[in-house]
N, C-alpha and C positions, 0 to 999 in steps of 0.2 A: 645224419647228425647236425647238418648245417640248417641254419634258419634264413628263410627268404625275406623279401621286403614285406610281403603280406603278413607274415608272423610278426615282424618287428612292429607294424602298425597296431598290433593288438595290445601293446604296452600303452596304458592310459596316460593322459597328460600329467597326472600327479607324478608318476615315476620319471617321465621325461624332464619335468621341471626340476625335481629333486637332484636328478642325475646331472643336468647342465650346471645347476648351481654349485654342485660338488665339484665339477670339472673346473669351473672358473676359479674356485677357491684353491684347489689343488695345484693349478698351473702356476699359481704365484705364492704357494706356501713355502717360502724360502726359510722361515725361522725354524720350523720344526726339522727340516732336512739338514740345515748348515749351522745349527746352534754351536756345535763344537768349533767350527771354523770362524764363526762370528766372535765368540769369546776369546778364542786364542789370538785372533787378529788384533785385539786391543792390548796385546802384550802383558796380559794379566798373569799373576803367578799360577802355578800349576794348581795350587790349592783353591784359588778363586775360580778357576775354570771348572774344576771338579765340583764345586759347590754350586756354581751356575747350572751345570748340566743336571745335577741332582735336583735342584729346585725346579727346573723346567720339566724334567721327568715326572716328579711328584705332582706338579701342576696339571699335568696332562691326565694323569689317573684321576685326580680330584675333579677335574672338569668333566670327565666322561661320566663320573657318577652323579654329580649335580645336574648335568644336562638331561640325563635320563630321568631323574626324579622330577625335575622341573617341568619336563614335558608331560609327565604323568598328571601333574596338577594343573598346569597352565595350557597344555596343548602343545603339539610338536612344532606346528608352524610359528606361533609367537616366539618360541624359544630360538628357532632358527633365525628369524628375522632380527630379533634383539641382539643375538650373538653376532651377526654380520655387521650390524651397525655400530655396536660397542667396540668392535675390533678396529674399526677405521681410525678413530683418534689414537688408539693405543699403537698401532702400527706406524701411524704418521709421526707420533712422538718418539718412537724407537729409532726413526731414521735421523733424529738429531742427537742421539745417545750413543753413537758408535765409538766414541773415545772415552766413554764414561762406564766402566764395567759395573760399579757398584750401583749406579743409578739405573742401569739398563736391566739388571737381573729381575727385580720385581715387575717391571713393565713386560719383560719378555715372558715371565712366568704366568702372569695374568692373561696375556695374549694367547699362549699356548692352551692354557686352561679353557678359555672361550672357544678356541678352535676345536678342541676335542669335544666340547659340549655339543658340537654340531652332529657327532656321529650317531648317538642314540636316537635323537628325534628324527634324523634322516632315515635310519633303519626302520623306525616305527611307520613313518609315512610310506615307505616302499611296501612294507608287509600289510598295511592297512588299505592299499589301493584297491581299485575295482578290477585288477588283472585277474583274469579268469584261469590262467595257467598255473603251474606249480610255483610256490613262494620261492623255492631255490633258483628257479630260472628268473624271476623278477630281480633277486639279488645279484645274480650272475650278470644280468644286463646292467644294473646299477654300477657294478664294480668294473666294468669296461671304461666308463668315465672316470672312475676313481683311479684306475691304473694308468689311464692315458695321461691324467693330470700329473701323477706321480713321476711319469717319464718325461713329460714336458718341462716340469719345474727345473730339474738340473740342466736340460738343454738351454732353457732361457737364461739361467744363471751363467752358463759357459759362454753364452753370446755377449751378455751384458758385462760379465766379469765377476768372479767369485769375491773380489775385494770391494765391489761397489755396493755395499750394503745400504747406504742412504737411498740409493735409487732403487734397489731390490725391495726395501721395505715400503717405499712410497707405492711401488707397483702392487704389492700385497694389499695396501690400504685400498687401492683403486678396485682390485679384484674383489675385496670383501664388500665394498660398496656396491659393485655391479651385481654380486649374488644376491644382496639384500634387496636391491631394487627389482631384480627378476621375480624374487619370491613374493614381494608386495604386489607387483603388477599382475601376477598370475594367481593371486590368492583365490580368486573365484574357481579357477580350475583345480586348485589344490583342495578346496573344501566344497565339492559339489553337494547341493542341498535340494531335497525333493520339495515338491509344491506342498502347501498346507494340507490338502486333501490327501495326497500320497503319504505324507508323514503320518497323518492320523490313521489312515488304513493300515500302515506298516506297524504302528504302535499297538493298534488293536489286534492284529494278527500275531504279534510277537508272543511267544510262549513265556510263562514265568521262569525266571532263572532257577536252574536246579540247586537244590541244597547240597553244598560240597561236603563230603564225608571227610572228617578231620584226618583220618588215615590217608585218604586219597590226596588231601592237601599237602600233607607232609612228604608223601611220596613225589608229588609234582616238584616241590621245592628241591628235594634231593636230586631229582633228574635235572632240574634246571641248573643247579650249582655244579653238577657233575659235567654238564656241557660246557660251562663257563670255565671251570678249571682245566678241562681237557683242551679247550680252545687256547687258553693262555699258556699251557705247556707246549702245545703244538707250535704256537707262535714263538715261543722262546727257542725251540728247536730250529724253526725257520730262520730265526735271526742268526744262527750259526753261519749262514752263507756270508754274513758281513765280517766274521771274525775267525771261526774255526776253519773255514775252507781256505781263505787266502793264507793263513799260517801253515796249513797242511800242504798247500801247493808250493809253498816257498822252497820246499826241498827238491822240487823238480826243475829240470832245465826248461826255462821259458815259462816257469809257473806264473809270473806276472801276466804274460800275454794270454795264457790259458784262463786265468780268473777274468780278464777283460772279456774274452769270448763268452764265458758262462754268464756274465752279467748282462750280455746282450740277449742271450738265449732266453733267460727267465721271463722278461716282460713280453716277449714275442709270444712264447708258449701261453702265457696268461691271458693275453689280449685275444689271441686267435682261438684258444681251446675252451676257456672257461664257460662262456654261454652254450656252445654245443654240448659240452659235457654235462651241464646242469640239466639238459632235457633227458639225458641218459639216467643220471643218479636220481632224478625225480620218480623213476619207476621202481626204485628199491626202497626198502626200509631206511629212513634217514640215518639211523644209528649205524647200520652196516656200512652205508655209503660214506658216512663221516669217518668211520673206523678205517676204511680203505684209504681215504684221503690222508689221514694222519700217519697211517702206517707207510704209505708211499713216500711221504715227506721225509720221514726219519730214515728209512731204509735208502732212499736215494741219496741223502746227504752223506750217509755212512759209507756208501759205496764210493762216493766222490772223494771223500776224506781219506779213505784207506788206499785207494787205487794209485798206481805209479804210471799208468798209461793214459794218454790223452784221451783216446776214443772211450775208454771205460769211464773216465771222469765225466766226459760230456754226456754219455748215456745215463749215468747216475744223476747228473744235475737235470736232465730232461725228465726223468722219473720224479725227481723232487718237485720240479715246476708242475708237473701233472698232478701230483698229490696236492700242492696249493691251490691248483684250479678246482679241485674237487672239494676240499675241506673248507676253504675260505667262505663261499657263499652259504654253505650248510651251517656254519655257526650262527649266522643271523636268522636263517630260516628255521633252524631248529629251536632256537629261543622263541621266535614268534609263534611256532606251533605249540610249544608247552606252555608259554605264559599266557596266551590269550589277549584279546585287545585291551583289557583293563590294566595289565601289568607289563605290557610288551616294552613301552618306552623305557621303564625303569630298568628291566633286565637287559635291554639292549645297551643301556649305559654301563651296566656292570660287565657286559661282554666287552665293551670298548675299553674299560678300565683293565680288564685281564689282558687284552691285546697290548695296551700301553705298558703294562707291567713286564710282559714277555719281551717286548722290544727293548725295554730299558735294561733288563737283567740278562737276557740271552747272550749278547756278544760278550759281556764280561766272563760269563760261565763258560762259553766256548773257548775264549782265549786262554783261560786258566786250564781247561781240561787238556787242550792240544798241547800246550806248552809243558804240562806235567807228564802226560803219557798219551800220545796220539792214538794209538791202536785201541787201548782200553777205553778211551773216551768215546770213539766212534762205534765200538761194539756196544757200549752202554746206551748210546743214542739209538741204535736199533732195538735194543731191549725195551727202551722207554716207548718206542713206537708200538711194540707188541702189547705192552701194558695199557697204553692208551686206547688201542683198538678194542681189547677186551672190555675195558670200562665203557667205551661208546656202544659196543654191541649190546651189553647188559642195560645201559641207560635207554637205549631205542626200544626195548621190549615194553609192551603195553602190560598192565596189571589188569586182568579181567575181573578179578576178584574186587578190586577198588571200584570199578565201573558198576558192578552188580550192586554194590553197597549204596552207591549214589542213587541208582534207579529204585532201590527199595525204599530209600529215604523219601524220594519224591512220591 
């Protein structure tokens, strides 16, 4: 299951450049991670903090959708470059507003929206690269850089100091500038073009696009939105490790220490296992593989939340982390496979919006559920996993009848 250096060299420059740019951005992505700490540190009222977090969360959802649709019209690379450079003055301005909650809210919201607009175009570039292997493996490789950046950001903030937001935001501005410069400097590698003769030959040899049957088109949209909804719900369940799990472990002796151990286990499993697992899941129908990942995520968390033994909690959390390693890259690759090149960026943006919604709503739902009835909540979480698995298995099935109708129309 492991990948050697020769296999790593198979990833084309386009994937490497997007991945490194994402790593640079995520390593200094402090606003999204520490928005609650930032607004709370200004000694704002609880109502102001809640409004600020709501505005930032809503901005992330809107930014994901707008970024995907803009990439569909303007191209993925221009949207990424524009977002990186526009975010530089916003983050730099935010570093001077650390004592002004009302002035900082709109700036922070716009900055988060632009940061989230990065996701859809990045995913579109990864899936449209010249990589000859499975698309899910390309996304798993890309997500290594994403996850390393998300682990590095809290570490950097811990070294600098969680209260030093002026410096942290200036570092974010520099990171956004570096990512933009990298993308501009390597734009030729990002958009390889054939010679004039090769382009003419390719155009002449290209077949006429098939006439898409209306029934098949509607079925494709239903499948796409099924994937997006299932991904968003799975992410909402995934977010329970931030609220439902610590509240469930609070009843145990040393529950806080156990939770700290679990938080170390998750990124290690993801970084180490996600890419090798993608080479395995690529051999199966994507709907079944996606279903397995969602089910493992939900059941693993349920076991962890219900158990009273450290060992069982750790085993459940490992299962949860393996589920994340399976389903996370499959979300992007499934959308890329269903949407096709023309609509990929738009639906990748919708997928990112679903992820942002799940992350925003999940912790609140988990806290409410565990505090009301812990056992019922975690059993319901496992049932949700079964329902998601059934939906994804059905979504992954091809409709032969629709395909035959398209062929007949041609």
